[in-house]
N, C-alpha and C positions, 0 to 999 in steps of 0.2 A: 565465825567459828568460835565457840567456848572452849576455854582452856580448863584442863583439869587442875584443881587446886583446892586447898582447905578453905571453906567459907564462901567459895565462889559459885554463883547460881546463873543459869539461864531461866528468865521469869517471863512468862505469857500471861497477861491479863485480859480477859475479856469482860467488858463492862456492858450488861444488858439494862438498857434504859427505857422505862416506860415513857413513850412519847405520845400518849394520848392527851386530850384537851385538859383533863384535870391537873396535869402536871405543868400547865401554862406558867403558873407563878413562880415556878422554881426550877424549870428546865435549864435556864441560863446558868444557875448556880451549879446544877449537876455538870453541865458542860464545862464550866470553868474549873471544877475540881478535877475533871479528866484531863484538862490542859496543864494543870499544876502538878500533876501526878508525879512526873519524872523527877524533877528537882527535890521535892519532898521525900519521895521514896529513896532516893540515893543518899540524901543527908541523914535519914533515920537509919538506913542501913550501915553507913559508915560510923555512926555512934555506938551502934551495937557490934562492931568490928565484924560486920558481914559484908560481902562484896558481890555486886552483880556484874557479870560479864557481858550480858545482853538482856535488854528489856524491850519487850513488844506489847503494844496495847491495840486491841481491837474493839470496835463498837457494834452493838446490836441494838437497833432501836425498835421496839414492839409495840403493836396495837391490836386490833381485833380483826379476824379474818372475815367476819360478816360485815361489819360497820366500815371497814376502810379497804381502799383499793390497793394500797401499799402496806401490808400489815407487818412485815418483817424487813427492815433495811439493814443489811449486813455489810461491813466494811472489810478490807483486808487487815492483816496486822501491820501496824505502823511501828518501824523500828525507831526508838527514841535514844537520844534526841535527834537524830539525823533527819527523820521524817515528821517532826512536830509540826511543820507549816502544813504538810498533807493532812494531818489529823485534825487541825484547826479547820481547815477547808471542809472536811467532811462533817464535823460537828456543826459548823455554821449552817449546813443544809438541813439539820434536824430540828423539826419543829413539832410543838405540842399541839396535835390536832387530832379530832375524830376520837374514836374508841367507843362511842356510844356511852351507855350507863352500866355500872357495875362492874364485874370482874373482867380481867384482861388476860391475854395469852402469854403470861410469863413463863409457864413451864415449857411452852414450845420454844421460847427464846433460850432457855437452859438447854434444851434438846440441840438447838442450832449451834449453841456455844460448844457444847461437847464434841460436836462434829467438826470443829475448827481444825485447821491444819497446825496443830500444836508443835512447839519445838521438840525435837529429839535430840538436840545438841547438848553437851556439857556432861560432866560428871555429876552434877546435882542440878535439879529444876524444879520449877513450879508451875502448875497449870492452874490458874486462880479465875474464877467467875465471881463478878461482883454484880449484884442485882438491885436496882433502884426502882421502887414502885410505891404508889400511894393507894394501890387498890388490891382487893383480893385477887387470887388467881382462878381462872376456870380450871375445871377437870381436865386434863390433858386428853385430846381426842374428841372433845365436845365440839369442835368445830371441823371434825374430819370430813364433813360432807360438803365443805365450801370447795369451789373450783380451784382456788389458788392455795389450798392446804398441802403442804408438802407430803409426798408419798412415804418418805423414810421416817416420818415421826413415830416415836412409840405409841402402841396402842392403848397403854393404860399406865398408871402410876407405877405399878410393879415393874413394868419393862423399862420405865424411865429410871427408876432406882437401880435396877440391875446394870444399866449402862453407867451410872455414876460410880458405882461399886466395881466395876470392871468384871462382872460375873456374867454378862450377856454374851455368850459364845458365838451369836450370830452377827455380833456388832463389832466391826473392826474399824480402827482409826488410830491417829497418832496420840489420842488422849491417854494419859498414864494415871490410873485411878490412885497410886500411891502419891504422886506429885499433886493431885487435885485438891483445891481448897474451894468452898462455896461460901461467900459472904452475902447476906441479904439485909437490905435496909428497907423494911416493909411494914405494912400494918400487922397489928397483933390480931390476926384473924385465923379461924380454924383451917382455911385452905393453905395458909403458910405454915401453920404449926405441924403440918404433916411431915414437913421436911425436917423437924427437929431430930428425927430418928436416924438420919443419914449421918454417916460418918464423916469427919473433916468439914463440917457445916457450922457456921456461926450465923445466927439471925439477930439482928438488932431490930427490935420493934420500935416504930416511929409513930405511934398512934396519936400521941398528943398533938403534934404539929404537922403530920404528914412527913414527907421527906425534907421539910425546910430545917429540921433540926439536926440533919446530918452535918458533921464536921469531917472535913478531910483528914484531919489528924487522927480522928478515930479509925478511918478506913486504912491509913497507913500503918498505924500501930498494930492494927489487926493483922494486916498482911504481912509486915515484917515479922511479927511475933510468931507467925506461922513457919517461918524460915529458920531452921535450927543452924546453929554455927557449927555442928558436927555433921559427918556424912550420914545422910539418910537416903534420900531420892530426890 
């Protein structure tokens, strides 16, 4: 249970990781970053006189609904640091395989993330989605004819955007758009640039080296920087 207080937050982070074959050279680095998140996050928060009452991390590994038999692997939220060993065990099972060629189903992963059981505790909170990918994204709904494609996916980009902005009157869940932040470490590609118009979204383009130039400090600084020391939401 989160306590009310100045500068104290309940923070949920969903890490959407491209787990296709093209990520094989850097998947271990991305997983290592996920495991080091807690200590670095707390240290940076304290440096900025901000405090987290509860931090939870969830992993979504995504691939391609046509090319892969297991295209979307979703964990529960792990409470850190108490469930760090469980998080490690889950990440150990994530392999960079499959995906075929070209774009991947990253937008579907964002949709799955939005549908998570986000925290509703605390006076102040953050619902943060971090996406790692070295590939363009397919148009959402492009794989809708696949047998394993979820039935509750947005039908198009407009519907996904409305869920992000909290304006979809037919979509109910614990996601709070005012608490939402989206961080993307992705290629500089038109399919990703469409998300630049979304509010509370920061895209870092990694075209030069793929995702291998991602520094955990950059992620931490971006996440912590989104958390204000004054009461907001």
